TIMAR-434652 format. One line per 5 residues: for each residue y, x, z of N, C-alpha, C, O. Coordinates in pm, whole numbers, padded with zeros to 5 digits. Layout:
residues N
Y X Z Y X Z Y X Z Y X Z | ...
***
This chain:
residues 206
-01887 -01165 -01996 -01985 -01062 -01978 -02142 -01131 -01960 -02166 -01190 -01855 | -02224 -01123 -02043 -02358 -01169 -02046 -02461 -01099 -01970 -02441 -00984 -01931 | -02551 -01148 -01951 -02652 -01069 -01824 -02726 -00947 -01882 -02788 -00870 -01809 | -02717 -00931 -02026 -02762 -00770 -02043 -02636 -00654 -02069 -02644 -00540 -02114 | -02508 -00738 -02020 -02399 -00617 -02019 -02429 -00583 -01866 -02487 -00652 -01782
-02365 -00443 -01852 -02328 -00365 -01722 -02208 -00355 -01706 -02131 -00367 -01801 | -02165 -00328 -01574 -02031 -00295 -01555 -02029 -00151 -01555 -02129 -00085 -01525 | -01925 -00101 -01586 -01911 00051 -01601 -01867 00124 -01444 -01809 00066 -01351 | -01906 00247 -01447 -01921 00297 -01301 -01780 00285 -01263 -01766 00302 -01142 | -01675 00264 -01323 -01529 00249 -01281 -01503 00108 -01239 -01416 00072 -01159
-01600 00023 -01310 -01553 -00122 -01280 -01652 -00150 -01131 -01620 -00217 -01033 | -01736 -00100 -01146 -01824 -00112 -01014 -01763 -00066 -00882 -01765 -00132 -00778 | -01696 00082 -00901 -01643 00162 -00792 -01493 00075 -00744 -01458 00068 -00626 | -01428 00023 -00840 -01316 -00079 -00820 -01372 -00188 -00743 -01329 -00192 -00628 | -01445 -00266 -00771 -01523 -00377 -00696 -01570 -00346 -00569 -01555 -00430 -00481
-01628 -00230 -00541 -01686 -00182 -00432 -01544 -00176 -00336 -01532 -00236 -00230 | -01460 -00104 -00388 -01314 -00081 -00284 -01267 -00197 -00266 -01243 -00225 -00149 | -01237 -00303 -00373 -01153 -00427 -00348 -01261 -00531 -00231 -01207 -00609 -00152 | -01370 -00520 -00235 -01461 -00578 -00157 -01449 -00517 00003 -01436 -00586 00104 | -01457 -00394 -00001 -01466 -00305 00123 -01344 -00343 00197 -01351 -00394 00309
-01206 -00313 00123 -01074 -00342 00165 -01077 -00486 00251 -01052 -00501 00370 | -01116 -00590 00149 -01115 -00716 00254 -01174 -00721 00376 -01128 -00782 00473 | -01300 -00642 00374 -01395 -00635 00469 -01351 -00555 00615 -01380 -00580 00731 | -01275 -00459 00559 -01209 -00386 00663 -01120 -00415 00739 -01111 -00381 00857 | -01026 -00498 00660 -00916 -00586 00721 -00951 -00708 00807 -00889 -00749 00905
-01068 -00763 00748 -01117 -00889 00817 -01211 -00839 00980 -01204 -00899 01087 | -01291 -00715 00951 -01372 -00678 01083 -01332 -00550 01147 -01387 -00508 01249 | -01223 -00479 01081 -01211 -00339 01144 -01289 -00230 01096 -01388 -00254 01028 | -01261 -00133 01119 -01357 -00004 01053 -01474 -00023 01140 -01577 -00060 01085 | -01475 -00001 01292 -01603 00004 01334 -01684 -00117 01350 -01799 -00113 01391
-01617 -00236 01314 -01682 -00352 01290 -01754 -00373 01163 -01824 -00474 01158 | -01749 -00300 01063 -01780 -00316 00934 -01900 -00217 00915 -01871 -00104 00956 | -02013 -00227 00870 -02132 -00138 00844 -02162 -00131 00699 -02130 -00213 00614 | -02232 -00014 00683 -02254 -00005 00542 -02357 -00076 00481 -02363 -00080 00358 | -02445 -00135 00557 -02540 -00268 00524 -02462 -00392 00480 -02475 -00455 00375
-02368 -00417 00599 -02288 -00537 00543 -02188 -00519 00449 -02127 -00624 00429 | -02142 -00413 00376 -02084 -00375 00264 -02147 -00379 00162 -02100 -00439 00065 | -02277 -00312 00154 -02370 -00324 00032 -02421 -00469 00014 -02427 -00521 -00097 | -02454 -00526 00119 -02483 -00707 00101 -02347 -00775 00049 -02355 -00877 -00021 | -02231 -00725 00079 -02131 -00793 00007 -02087 -00769 -00123 -02016 -00850 -00184
-02132 -00644 -00179 -02124 -00593 -00300 -02223 -00628 -00387 -02219 -00608 -00509 | -02311 -00679 -00329 -02459 -00727 -00409 -02545 -00607 -00457 -02612 -00608 -00560 | -02536 -00502 -00370 -02615 -00424 -00428 -02701 -00352 -00312 -02683 -00382 -00194 | -02793 -00259 -00351 -02896 -00218 -00220 -02860 -00118 -00139 -02805 -00027 -00202 | -02870 -00097 -00019 -02767 00000 00043 -02807 00134 00006 -02721 00220 00023
-02933 00177 -00046 -02992 00290 -00101 -02862 00313 -00222 -02791 00414 -00221 | -02850 00233 -00296 -02785 00245 -00426 -02624 00270 -00377 -02548 00335 -00448 | -02591 00222 -00273 -02438 00218 -00219 -02420 00358 -00201 -02308 00395 -00237 | -02492 00446 -00159 -02474 00587 -00136 -02474 00683 -00273 -02443 00803 -00272 | -02516 00601 -00397 -02431 00670 -00532 -02313 00684 -00554 -02265 00786 -00602
-02241 00572 -00518 -02102 00556 -00532 -02023 00625 -00411 -01920 00688 -00435 | -02068 00613 -00291 -01984 00676 -00184 -02082 00709 -00072 -02176 00639 -00034 | -02038 00846 -00018 -02164 00936 00032 -02157 00873 00193 -02258 00887 00262 | -02062 00817 00239 -02053 00765 00357 -01932 00664 00375 -01849 00648 00285 | -01926 00590 00507 -01848 00489 00527 -01701 00552 00499 -01611 00512 00424
-01709 00679 00595 -01555 00759 00582 -01514 00751 00454 -01412 00688 00427 | -01595 00821 00350 -01532 00832 00200 -01490 00716 00162 -01376 00706 00119 | -01577 00597 00170 -01541 00459 00118 -01395 00418 00178 -01306 00364 00114 | -01389 00456 00315 -01270 00394 00373 -01157 00491 00303 -01058 00441 00249 | -01173 00594 00305 -01068 00685 00241 -01022 00657 00090 -00907 00681 00051
-01120 00606 00013 -01101 00545 -00106 -01013 00433 -00112 -00925 00426 -00198 | -01035 00336 -00017 -00980 00203 -00013 -00835 00252 00031 -00740 00187 -00015 | -00810 00349 00108 -00663 00360 00167 -00580 00452 00046 -00457 00447 00040 | -00652 00527 -00040 -00572 00631 -00123 -00562 00550 -00256 -00453 00538 -00312 | -00680 00494 -00308 -00683 00457 -00450 -00632 00318 -00441 -00573 00265 -00535
-00658 00253 -00319 -00601 00133 -00332 -00436 00118 -00355 -00383 00010 -00381 | -00369 00233 -00341 -00215 00215 -00319 -00188 00267 -00497 -00084 00224 -00548 | -00260 00337 -00567 -00248 00385 -00690 -00116 00279 -00790 -00012 00316 -00845 | -00173 00153 -00781 -00100 00080 -00867 00060 00053 -00814 00161 00037 -00883 | 00046 00053 -00683 00201 00051 -00616 00282 00171 -00665 00392 00147 -00715
00241 00296 -00657 00314 00421 -00691 00354 00383 -00836 00473 00370 -00865 | 00271 00368 -00915 00263 00323 -01089 00410 00249 -01070 00517 00301 -01104 | 00396 00111 -01004 00506 00031 -01037 00654 00098 -01009 00746 00046 -01071 | 00679 00189 -00937 00803 00272 -00896 00832 00345 -01005 00943 00353 -01058 | 00708 00410 -01048 00717 00528 -01182 00777 00442 -01292 00871 00485 -01359
00729 00330 -01309 00736 00242 -01462 00876 00172 -01434 00948 00151 -01531 | 00913 00140 -01326 01093 00099 -01300 01167 00201 -01347 01255 00175 -01429 | 01145 00336 -01304 01238 00433 -01348 01245 00430 -01503 01354 00410 -01558 | 01149 00447 -01565 01171 00427 -01725 01203 00309 -01774 01192 00298 -01896 | 01243 00209 -01708 01283 00070 -01773 01428 00083 -01774 01505 00055 -01682
01464 00145 -01927 01613 00094 -01942 01671 -00021 -01944 01793 -00025 -01959 | 01607 -00120 -01931 01666 -00250 -01953 01720 -00315 -01808 01779 -00421 -01791 | 01686 -00231 -01725 01726 -00273 -01585 01851 -00143 -01526 01851 -00023 -01552 | 01936 -00212 -01451 02038 -00130 -01395 01975 -00046 -01263 01865 -00071 -01214 | 02056 00043 -01223 01993 00127 -01085 02002 00018 -01000 01894 00008 -00941
02077 -00067 -00966 02039 -00156 -00840 01963 -00243 -00861 01942 -00314 -00763 | 01897 -00276 -00975 01798 -00365 -01003 01658 -00310 -01019 01553 -00374 -01014 | 01676 -00173 -01041 01534 -00087 -00999 01528 -00089 -00867 01416 -00116 -00824 | 01618 -00069 -00782 01610 -00034 -00633 01529 -00163 -00573 01423 -00170 -00511 | 01627 -00269 -00621 01574 -00422 -00573 01419 -00449 -00581 01346 -00485 -00488
01385 -00425 -00716 01266 -00447 -00744 01156 -00336 -00672 01038 -00366 -00649 | 01212 -00212 -00642 01131 -00144 -00576 01104 -00161 -00442 00996 -00129 -00390 | 01201 -00212 -00381 01204 -00280 -00228 01092 -00401 -00244 00992 -00405 -00173 | 01115 -00479 -00326 01026 -00611 -00320 00879 -00598 -00349 00791 -00680 -00323 | 00866 -00460 -00419 00717 -00433 -00440 00649 -00364 -00329 00528 -00372 -00305
00754 -00281 -00251 00692 -00222 -00141 00673 -00326 -00026 00592 -00295 00061 | 00727 -00424 -00016 00702 -00518 00051 00580 -00607 00025 00497 -00630 00113 | 00574 -00650 -00085 00447 -00692 -00160 00308 -00595 -00118 00208 -00636 -00059 | 00333 -00467 -00162 00210 -00366 -00137 00189 -00368 00020 00082 -00411 00062 | 00296 -00319 00119 00247 -00282 00227 00227 -00384 00336 00152 -00364 00431
00301 -00501 00316 00288 -00605 00409 00194 -00734 00363 00139 -00816 00437 | 00193 -00729 00218 00112 -00839 00187 -00017 -00826 00128 -00109 -00908 00134 | -00016 -00717 00070 -00161 -00697 -00010 -00284 -00657 00104 -00261 -00607 00214 | -00403 -00686 00056 -00508 -00644 00134 -00498 -00485 00185 -00501 -00444 00301 | -00485 -00415 00070 -00450 -00253 00100 -00341 -00236 00190 -00355 -00166 00291
-00232 -00293 00163 -00118 -00249 00256 -00169 -00306 00409 -00127 -00242 00505 | -00243 -00406 00433 -00305 -00443 00561 -00383 -00352 00629 -00420 -00372 00744 | -00411 -00252 00564 -00514 -00144 00649 -00450 -00060 00698 -00506 00040 00743 | -00290 -00075 00705 -00233 00026 00795 -00246 00048 00926 -00226 00160 00973 | -00285 -00070 01013 -00345 -00066 01142 -00462 00048 01152 -00462 00144 01229
-00552 00018 01066 -00691 00106 01076 -00673 00251 01026 -00756 00336 01058 | -00574 00279 00953 -00520 00404 00928 -00483 00463 01036 -00515 00582 01041 | -00410 00410 01153 -00347 00474 01249 -00459 00482 01362 -00471 00579 01436 | -00538 00372 01365 -00651 00368 01435 -00777 00499 01422 -00841 00547 01515 | -00786 00535 01277 -00898 00611 01270 -00852 00737 01235 -00945 00817 01229
-00738 00786 01208 -00662 00896 01187 -00682 01016 01263 -00691 01129 01215 | -00689 00981 01397 -00719 01079 01489 -00868 01168 01490 -00897 01288 01497 | -00952 01029 01478 -01085 01103 01454 -01127 01162 01308 -01188 01267 01284 | -01087 01084 01234 -01081 01118 01083 -00931 01174 01018 -00854 01112 00945 | -00920 01298 01065 -00788 01345 00996 -00765 01349 00841 -00659 01358 00779
-00894 01341 00795 -00879 01369 00618 -00830 01210 00566 -00790 01192 00451 | -00838 01120 00650 -00774 00980 00620 -00620 00976 00607 -00556 00926 00515 | -00571 01043 00726 -00433 01064 00731 -00352 01161 00618 -00239 01143 00574 | -00438 01258 00588 -00406 01359 00520 -00418 01309 00358 -00329 01332 00276 | -00528 01245 00332 -00528 01181 00207 -00441 01072 00161 -00395 01058 00048
-00422 00991 00270 -00314 00874 00258 -00168 00921 00242 -00090 00864 00166 | -00129 01054 00333 -00024 01078 00279 00015 01161 00151 00123 01148 00094 | -00076 01241 00114 -00121 01307 -00019 -00089 01223 -00130 00001 01237 -00213 | -00190 01120 -00118 -00213 01049 -00241 -00151 00900 -00249 -00189 00816 -00331 | -00057 00880 -00159 00049 00768 -00161 00191 00795 -00109 00297 00800 -00172
00168 00810 00023 00316 00841 00081 00397 00941 00005 00499 00902 -00051 | 00364 01056 -00001 00434 01158 -00091 00466 01107 -00220 00585 01106 -00249 | 00377 01061 -00309 00421 01022 -00422 00511 00890 -00436 00571 00865 -00540 | 00514 00807 -00324 00587 00699 -00301 00740 00715 -00286 00830 00657 -00346 | 00745 00831 -00167 00880 00882 -00160 00962 00941 -00262 01079 00917 -00292
00879 01024 -00312 00946 01089 -00437 00971 01003 -00539 01074 01031 -00602 | 00901 00889 -00583 00939 00818 -00677 01065 00713 -00619 01148 00667 -00698 | 01067 00695 -00535 01199 00628 -00472 01310 00709 -00458 01417 00669 -00505 | 01304 00805 -00407 01406 00935 -00430 01467 00931 -00600 01580 00906 -00643 | 01360 00961 -00659 01416 00973 -00794 01473 00835 -00858 01526 00848 -00968
01467 00709 -00804 01534 00602 -00854 01692 00625 -00763 01795 00590 -00820 | 01697 00666 -00667 01825 00691 -00601 01909 00797 -00676 02026 00783 -00711 | 01839 00895 -00692 01914 01022 -00744 01971 00992 -00894 02071 01048 -00939 | 01887 00888 -00972 01952 00849 -01095 02059 00785 -01048 02162 00812 -01110 | 02072 00704 -00952 02190 00600 -00941 02288 00693 -00891 02404 00657 -00912
02277 00781 -00843 02370 00844 -00784 02457 00931 -00917 02579 00938 -00937 | 02361 00981 -00982 02402 01068 -01117 02498 00985 -01186 02603 01035 -01229 | 02467 00843 -01203 02512 00753 -01307 02648 00697 -01238 02735 00645 -01308 | 02663 00711 -01081 02787 00657 -01030 02746 00540 -00971 02838 00481 -00915 | 02621 00477 -00962 02606 00330 -00894 02569 00360 -00776 02590 00262 -00705
02511 00468 -00702 02511 00515 -00553 02596 00599 -00509 02656 00670 -00590 | 02616 00607 -00406 02663 00714 -00310 02534 00804 -00282 02420 00764 -00302 | 02564 00919 -00239 02433 01027 -00213 02399 00988 -00089 02469 00919 -00015 | 02259 01045 -00057 02191 01014 00062 02143 01104 00111 02108 01195 00037 | 02123 01117 00252 02037 01212 00332 01889 01156 00312 01854 01064 00385
01802 01206 00216 01673 01141 00213 01559 01110 00318 01464 01032 00314 | 01604 01205 00416 01483 01197 00540 01545 01063 00598 01467 00971 00622 | 01674 01047 00620 01725 00908 00686 01714 00794 00598 01690 00685 00649 | 01729 00806 00469 01705 00707 00401 01568 00651 00380 01556 00529 00378 | 01450 00738 00361 01332 00677 00375 01277 00633 00502 01184 00552 00508
01338 00690 00613 01303 00606 00723 01356 00500 00731 01279 00417 00780 | 01493 00443 00696 01561 00331 00688 01477 00249 00604 01454 00135 00646 | 01428 00283 00496 01365 00183 00383 01203 00166 00455 01160 00051 00471 | 01139 00255 00487 00994 00242 00503 00971 00189 00665 00869 00125 00694 | 01067 00219 00758 01039 00191 00881 01036 00032 00917 00949 -00016 00990
01122 -00031 00867 01128 -00201 00894 00987 -00246 00823 00908 -00322 00880 | 00964 -00188 00690 00845 -00251 00618 00718 -00235 00696 00644 -00331 00719 | 00690 -00101 00742 00565 -00069 00808 00579 -00142 00953 00479 -00199 00997 | 00691 -00143 01022 00679 -00228 01144 00639 -00384 01126 00568 -00454 01198 | 00697 -00410 01025 00660 -00568 01021 00520 -00589 00955 00466 -00697 00975
00454 -00490 00875 00308 -00518 00835 00232 -00500 00964 00133 -00570 00987 | 00275 -00403 01053 00188 -00382 01176 00202 -00500 01271 00102 -00545 01328 | 00311 -00545 01288 00349 -00644 01375 00245 -00784 01310 00174 -00845 01390 | 00248 -00817 01187 00171 -00931 01151 00043 -00907 01184 -00031 -00998 01223 | 00005 -00791 01172 -00164 -00770 01172 -00160 -00801 01330 -00235 -00892 01366
-00092 -00747 01416 -00098 -00739 01561 -00127 -00881 01591 -00230 -00906 01654 | -00030 -01001 01544 -00015 -01121 01591 -00106 -01185 01447 -00045 -01268 01381 | -00206 -01157 01415 -00231 -01235 01269 -00275 -01370 01317 -00246 -01468 01248 | -00347 -01386 01436 -00423 -01515 01480 -00310 -01630 01502 -00340 -01748 01515 | -00176 -01582 01506 -00106 -01682 01580 -00094 -01781 01452 -00102 -01737 01337
-00074 -01918 01481 -00059 -02046 01412 00076 -02037 01306 00083 -02075 01189 | 00178 -01973 01392 00304 -01978 01343 00351 -01842 01299 00471 -01818 01304 | 00261 -01748 01255 00285 -01598 01249 00424 -01614 01163 00528 -01573 01216 | 00429 -01673 01034 00557 -01701 00963 00672 -01708 01038 00766 -01633 01009 | 00681 -01797 01143 00819 -01813 01210 00848 -01705 01281 00967 -01675 01289
00744 -01619 01353 00771 -01504 01408 00821 -01381 01307 00921 -01311 01322 | 00736 -01377 01213 00756 -01269 01112 00777 -01300 00980 00700 -01251 00898 | 00899 -01398 00931 00905 -01431 00792 00940 -01329 00704 01054 -01282 00702 | 00834 -01286 00620 00853 -01165 00530 00951 -01222 00443 01054 -01160 00468 | 00970 -01295 00368 01045 -01310 00256 01217 -01293 00309 01306 -01239 00244
01228 -01353 00440 01366 -01388 00510 01413 -01226 00516 01502 -01172 00451 | 01318 -01163 00621 01332 -01029 00655 01356 -00915 00534 01431 -00818 00544 | 01274 -00950 00418 01283 -00863 00313 01435 -00891 00245 01499 -00804 00186 | 01472 -01011 00262 01628 -01035 00160 01713 -00957 00261 01793 -00872 00221 | 01696 -00986 00393 01804 -00901 00469 01786 -00752 00486 01890 -00689 00503
01695 -00697 00484 01663 -00547 00468 01718 -00501 00335 01791 -00402 00332 | 01689 -00563 00234 01714 -00550 00080 01891 -00546 00086 01949 -00460 00019 | 01960 -00631 00161 02099 -00629 00138 02133 -00526 00230 02226 -00461 00183 | 02104 -00493 00322 02136 -00370 00414 02127 -00237 00315 02217 -00154 00295 | 02011 -00240 00265 01966 -00090 00187 02090 -00108 00043 02145 -00004 00009
02121 -00218 -00021 02218 -00201 -00115 02353 -00173 -00043 02429 -00093 -00098 | 02385 -00219 00050 02536 -00176 00115 02519 -00041 00146 02615 00031 00122 | 02404 00019 00202 02410 00142 00222 02427 00244 00102 02471 00357 00119 | 02394 00201 -00001 02388 00261 -00148 02497 00241 -00217 02509 00289 -00329 | 02602 00161 -00155 02712 00123 -00252 02826 00242 -00245 02881 00269 -00139
02850 00298 -00348 02954 00398 -00377 03088 00357 -00288 03190 00426 -00295
***
Protein backbone atom coordinates (compact mmCIF):
# COMPACT_ATOMS: atom_id res chain seq x y z
CA UNK A 1 0.00 0.00 0.00
CA UNK A 2 1.52 3.34 -1.04
CA UNK A 3 1.18 6.62 0.77
CA UNK A 4 -1.80 7.73 -1.33
CA UNK A 5 -3.83 4.60 -0.69
CA UNK A 6 -6.22 4.57 2.20
CA UNK A 7 -7.51 1.67 4.20
CA UNK A 8 -11.14 0.78 3.59
CA UNK A 9 -13.58 1.38 6.48
CA UNK A 10 -13.68 -2.38 7.02
CA UNK A 11 -9.90 -2.59 7.26
CA UNK A 12 -9.79 0.33 9.66
CA UNK A 13 -12.53 -1.14 11.83
CA UNK A 14 -10.81 -4.51 11.92
CA UNK A 15 -7.51 -2.90 12.83
CA UNK A 16 -9.09 -0.95 15.66
CA UNK A 17 -10.75 -4.08 17.03
CA UNK A 18 -7.48 -6.04 16.89
CA UNK A 19 -5.53 -3.27 18.66
CA UNK A 20 -8.25 -2.69 21.24
CA UNK A 21 -8.47 -6.40 22.00
CA UNK A 22 -4.76 -6.52 22.80
CA UNK A 23 -5.06 -3.45 25.02
CA UNK A 24 -8.13 -4.71 26.88
CA UNK A 25 -6.31 -8.00 27.56
CA UNK A 26 -3.22 -6.17 28.81
CA UNK A 27 -4.79 -3.33 30.80
CA UNK A 28 -8.31 -4.51 31.59
CA UNK A 29 -11.51 -2.73 30.65
CA UNK A 30 -11.37 0.01 33.29
CA UNK A 31 -7.63 0.52 32.68
CA UNK A 32 -8.04 1.23 28.97
CA UNK A 33 -9.18 4.71 27.95
CA UNK A 34 -10.47 5.93 24.61
CA UNK A 35 -7.52 8.34 24.45
CA UNK A 36 -5.09 5.43 24.84
CA UNK A 37 -6.96 3.42 22.24
CA UNK A 38 -6.97 6.26 19.74
CA UNK A 39 -3.24 6.83 20.21
CA UNK A 40 -2.46 3.13 19.80
CA UNK A 41 -4.55 3.03 16.61
CA UNK A 42 -2.86 6.12 15.21
CA UNK A 43 -5.98 8.24 14.92
CA UNK A 44 -7.35 11.31 16.66
CA UNK A 45 -9.70 10.72 19.57
CA UNK A 46 -12.43 12.72 17.85
CA UNK A 47 -12.07 10.57 14.74
CA UNK A 48 -12.28 7.46 16.89
CA UNK A 49 -15.93 8.20 17.61
CA UNK A 50 -16.74 7.96 13.90
CA UNK A 51 -16.02 4.25 14.19
CA UNK A 52 -17.36 3.51 17.67
CA UNK A 53 -19.77 5.62 19.69
CA UNK A 54 -18.25 4.63 23.02
CA UNK A 55 -15.76 2.36 24.72
CA UNK A 56 -18.68 0.06 25.57
CA UNK A 57 -19.54 -0.29 21.88
CA UNK A 58 -15.93 -1.02 21.02
CA UNK A 59 -15.61 -3.66 23.73
CA UNK A 60 -18.79 -5.38 22.55
CA UNK A 61 -17.38 -5.40 19.01
CA UNK A 62 -14.12 -6.93 20.26
CA UNK A 63 -16.01 -9.68 22.02
CA UNK A 64 -18.56 -10.50 19.32
CA UNK A 65 -16.83 -9.78 16.01
CA UNK A 66 -13.55 -11.22 17.20
CA UNK A 67 -15.12 -14.68 17.40
CA UNK A 68 -16.64 -14.69 13.90
CA UNK A 69 -13.73 -16.59 12.36
CA UNK A 70 -13.94 -19.23 15.09
CA UNK A 71 -17.57 -19.97 14.28
CA UNK A 72 -16.79 -20.10 10.57
CA UNK A 73 -14.13 -22.76 11.21
CA UNK A 74 -16.75 -25.07 12.72
CA UNK A 75 -19.19 -24.41 9.88
CA UNK A 76 -16.54 -25.08 7.25
CA UNK A 77 -15.51 -28.31 8.98
CA UNK A 78 -19.01 -29.68 8.57
CA UNK A 79 -18.89 -29.08 4.82
CA UNK A 80 -15.47 -30.73 4.37
CA UNK A 81 -16.27 -34.09 2.78
CA UNK A 82 -12.60 -35.14 2.94
CA UNK A 83 -12.77 -35.53 6.73
CA UNK A 84 -14.38 -38.29 8.76
CA UNK A 85 -16.80 -37.41 11.55
CA UNK A 86 -14.19 -38.09 14.28
CA UNK A 87 -11.62 -35.97 12.41
CA UNK A 88 -14.09 -33.09 12.26
CA UNK A 89 -14.70 -33.26 16.00
CA UNK A 90 -10.97 -33.45 16.69
CA UNK A 91 -10.30 -30.35 14.60
CA UNK A 92 -13.27 -28.57 16.15
CA UNK A 93 -12.00 -29.16 19.70
CA UNK A 94 -8.48 -28.04 18.79
CA UNK A 95 -9.96 -24.92 17.20
CA UNK A 96 -11.92 -24.17 20.37
CA UNK A 97 -8.76 -24.42 22.47
CA UNK A 98 -6.94 -22.11 20.08
CA UNK A 99 -9.77 -19.58 20.12
CA UNK A 100 -10.81 -19.61 23.77
CA UNK A 101 -7.48 -20.28 25.49
CA UNK A 102 -4.75 -18.94 23.22
CA UNK A 103 -6.11 -16.15 21.01
CA UNK A 104 -6.30 -12.51 22.19
CA UNK A 105 -10.07 -12.55 21.68
CA UNK A 106 -10.45 -15.65 23.83
CA UNK A 107 -8.38 -14.05 26.55
CA UNK A 108 -11.13 -11.43 26.92
CA UNK A 109 -13.27 -14.03 28.73
CA UNK A 110 -12.40 -12.76 32.23
CA UNK A 111 -13.33 -9.22 31.18
CA UNK A 112 -16.66 -10.40 29.80
CA UNK A 113 -17.42 -11.84 33.24
CA UNK A 114 -16.18 -8.65 34.88
CA UNK A 115 -18.27 -6.14 32.94
CA UNK A 116 -21.39 -8.18 32.11
CA UNK A 117 -23.19 -7.15 35.29
CA UNK A 118 -22.87 -3.46 34.53
CA UNK A 119 -23.06 -3.94 30.74
CA UNK A 120 -25.73 -6.61 30.13
CA UNK A 121 -25.46 -5.93 26.40
CA UNK A 122 -21.99 -7.49 26.45
CA UNK A 123 -23.23 -10.80 27.83
CA UNK A 124 -26.27 -10.79 25.55
CA UNK A 125 -24.23 -9.93 22.47
CA UNK A 126 -21.56 -12.50 23.35
CA UNK A 127 -24.17 -15.23 23.69
CA UNK A 128 -26.19 -14.19 20.64
CA UNK A 129 -23.30 -13.64 18.24
CA UNK A 130 -20.88 -16.34 19.38
CA UNK A 131 -21.97 -18.86 22.02
CA UNK A 132 -25.29 -19.73 20.37
CA UNK A 133 -23.70 -20.14 16.91
CA UNK A 134 -20.79 -22.10 18.34
CA UNK A 135 -23.03 -24.52 20.20
CA UNK A 136 -25.22 -24.97 17.15
CA UNK A 137 -22.28 -25.65 14.83
CA UNK A 138 -20.77 -28.20 17.24
CA UNK A 139 -24.12 -29.91 17.69
CA UNK A 140 -24.48 -30.20 13.91
CA UNK A 141 -21.12 -31.99 13.72
CA UNK A 142 -22.21 -34.47 16.36
CA UNK A 143 -25.65 -35.02 14.80
CA UNK A 144 -24.01 -35.80 11.48
CA UNK A 145 -21.84 -38.37 13.22
CA UNK A 146 -24.85 -39.91 14.98
CA UNK A 147 -26.70 -40.22 11.66
CA UNK A 148 -23.70 -41.88 10.00
CA UNK A 149 -23.22 -44.29 12.90
CA UNK A 150 -19.86 -42.80 13.93
CA UNK A 151 -21.18 -41.48 17.25
CA UNK A 152 -23.80 -42.42 19.77
CA UNK A 153 -26.63 -40.00 20.55
CA UNK A 154 -25.93 -37.24 23.08
CA UNK A 155 -27.84 -35.08 25.53
CA UNK A 156 -26.55 -31.79 24.15
CA UNK A 157 -27.00 -29.81 27.36
CA UNK A 158 -24.59 -32.20 29.05
CA UNK A 159 -22.35 -32.59 26.02
CA UNK A 160 -21.81 -28.85 25.61
CA UNK A 161 -21.03 -28.51 29.31
CA UNK A 162 -18.47 -31.31 29.09
CA UNK A 163 -16.87 -29.70 26.03
CA UNK A 164 -16.82 -26.04 26.97
CA UNK A 165 -16.50 -26.26 30.76
CA UNK A 166 -12.86 -27.42 30.85
CA UNK A 167 -11.83 -25.08 28.03
CA UNK A 168 -13.32 -21.97 29.64
CA UNK A 169 -11.95 -22.97 33.05
CA UNK A 170 -8.47 -23.34 31.57
CA UNK A 171 -8.74 -19.96 29.86
CA UNK A 172 -9.81 -18.23 33.07
CA UNK A 173 -7.14 -20.01 35.12
CA UNK A 174 -4.34 -19.01 32.76
CA UNK A 175 -5.47 -15.39 32.86
CA UNK A 176 -5.80 -15.44 36.66
CA UNK A 177 -2.19 -16.62 37.02
CA UNK A 178 -0.81 -15.05 33.84
CA UNK A 179 2.21 -13.57 35.67
CA UNK A 180 3.47 -16.95 36.85
CA UNK A 181 6.85 -17.74 35.31
CA UNK A 182 5.90 -21.42 35.25
CA UNK A 183 2.38 -20.88 33.91
CA UNK A 184 2.69 -23.68 31.34
CA UNK A 185 3.78 -26.11 34.04
CA UNK A 186 0.62 -25.41 36.01
CA UNK A 187 -1.73 -25.21 33.01
CA UNK A 188 -0.18 -27.05 30.03
CA UNK A 189 -2.55 -26.27 27.16
CA UNK A 190 -1.43 -28.99 24.76
CA UNK A 191 -1.45 -31.79 27.34
CA UNK A 192 -4.84 -30.80 28.69
CA UNK A 193 -6.26 -30.45 25.20
CA UNK A 194 -5.11 -33.97 24.27
CA UNK A 195 -6.59 -35.49 27.43
CA UNK A 196 -9.84 -33.60 27.04
CA UNK A 197 -10.11 -34.61 23.38
CA UNK A 198 -9.55 -38.29 24.25
CA UNK A 199 -12.35 -38.11 26.82
CA UNK A 200 -14.73 -36.54 24.32
CA UNK A 201 -13.99 -39.17 21.70
CA UNK A 202 -14.60 -41.91 24.30
CA UNK A 203 -17.93 -40.28 25.13
CA UNK A 204 -18.96 -40.18 21.47
CA UNK A 205 -17.81 -43.67 20.57
CA UNK A 206 -20.76 -45.91 19.62
